[in-house]
C-alpha positions in Angstrom: 25.9 32.5 -120.6 23.6 35.5 -120.6 23.3 38.2 -123.3 26.2 40.6 -123.0 28.5 38.1 -121.3 30.2 37.0 -124.5 33.5 38.6 -123.5 33.4 37.7 -119.8 36.1 35.2 -119.1 35.5 35.2 -115.4 38.4 34.0 -113.2 40.6 33.4 -116.2 41.0 37.2 -116.4 43.4 36.9 -113.4 45.5 34.2 -115.1 48.7 35.7 -116.6 49.3 32.7 -118.8 45.8 33.1 -120.3 46.7 36.7 -121.4 50.1 35.7 -122.7 48.4 33.0 -124.8 45.8 35.5 -126.1 48.5 38.1 -126.9 50.6 35.5 -128.6 47.7 34.3 -130.7 46.8 37.9 -131.8 50.4 38.7 -132.7 50.8 35.3 -134.5 47.6 35.8 -136.6 48.7 39.3 -137.7 52.3 38.1 -138.4 51.0 35.2 -140.5 48.8 37.6 -142.5 51.8 39.7 -143.4 53.8 36.5 -144.3 51.1 34.7 -146.3 52.8 35.5 -149.6 56.3 34.6 -148.5 55.7 31.0 -147.8 58.0 31.1 -144.8 57.5 30.3 -141.1 58.7 32.4 -138.2 61.3 29.7 -137.4 62.6 29.7 -141.0 62.8 33.5 -141.0 64.7 33.4 -137.7 67.1 30.9 -139.2 67.7 33.0 -142.3 68.3 36.1 -140.2 70.8 34.4 -137.9 72.6 32.8 -140.8 72.8 36.3 -142.5 74.1 37.9 -139.3 76.6 35.0 -138.6 78.0 33.8 -141.9 79.4 30.3 -141.5 77.4 29.6 -138.3 77.3 26.0 -137.4 74.0 24.2 -137.6 74.3 23.2 -133.9 75.1 26.8 -132.9 72.0 28.0 -134.8 69.9 25.5 -132.8 71.3 26.7 -129.6 70.5 30.4 -130.4 67.0 29.5 -131.6 66.5 27.2 -128.5 65.5 24.3 -130.8 66.5 20.7 -130.9 68.7 19.2 -133.6 65.9 17.5 -135.4 63.8 20.7 -135.7 66.8 22.7 -136.9 67.7 20.0 -139.4 64.1 20.0 -140.8 64.2 23.8 -141.1 67.6 23.8 -142.8 66.5 21.0 -145.2 63.5 23.0 -146.3 65.5 26.2 -146.7 68.2 24.3 -148.7 65.6 22.7 -150.9 64.3 26.2 -151.8 67.9 27.3 -152.6 68.0 29.7 -149.7 70.9 28.3 -147.7 73.9 26.2 -148.3 75.2 23.6 -145.9 78.8 22.5 -146.0 81.2 20.5 -143.9 83.6 22.4 -141.8 87.2 21.8 -143.0 88.5 21.9 -139.3 85.8 19.6 -137.8 84.2 16.9 -139.9 81.2 16.7 -137.6 80.3 20.3 -137.9 77.9 21.6 -140.6 78.3 25.3 -141.5 75.6 27.4 -143.1 75.6 30.3 -145.5 72.9 32.3 -147.1 72.5 32.1 -150.9 71.3 35.0 -153.0 67.7 33.7 -153.1 67.8 33.4 -149.3 69.0 37.0 -149.0 66.2 38.2 -151.2 63.6 36.2 -149.2 65.0 37.6 -145.9 64.7 41.1 -147.2 61.0 40.5 -148.0 60.5 38.9 -144.6 62.1 41.9 -142.9 59.6 44.2 -144.6 56.8 42.0 -143.3 58.3 41.9 -139.8 58.6 45.7 -139.7 54.9 45.9 -140.6 54.0 43.4 -137.9 56.3 45.1 -135.3 54.7 48.5 -136.1 51.2 46.9 -135.5 52.4 45.6 -132.1 54.3 48.6 -131.0 51.6 51.2 -131.9 49.8 49.9 -128.8 52.6 51.0 -126.5 55.0 53.9 -125.8 58.7 53.3 -126.6 59.3 53.0 -122.8 56.5 50.4 -122.5 57.9 48.4 -125.4 61.3 48.3 -123.7 59.7 47.4 -120.4 57.6 44.7 -122.1 60.6 43.2 -123.8 62.5 43.1 -120.5 59.6 41.5 -118.7 59.0 38.8 -121.4 62.8 38.1 -121.4 62.6 37.2 -117.8 60.1 34.6 -118.6 62.0 32.9 -121.5 65.5 33.1 -120.1 
């Protein structure tokens, strides 16, 4: 590599997946900086948020919405329950179903997380117009649906 070529990625510049990975990495790094003091992961925050929005949601329904397998969801819920953020109970109508509810500490943690998310979202969105943000969300949705 010659002097001045440090940022030249060559043919990789034409690879969409390469740019998605770089964009994800940049967004993730900034997000983690804003979350450093909370001690929560993105997946844990997503779980808290969905439980808050859907009181009594089933653990399996949470996994479906988050597109995660049972074992991953169980690990997330176990960690959140150990911190006193969520409560898991059996469903009185279906013994196999575990329903989730947010505890006061979980609500407080979620509010702190939402503040950090707004900061992260502002950082991301300031690079685009409102129309571009809507378009980008639509385009990325086509990839993950």
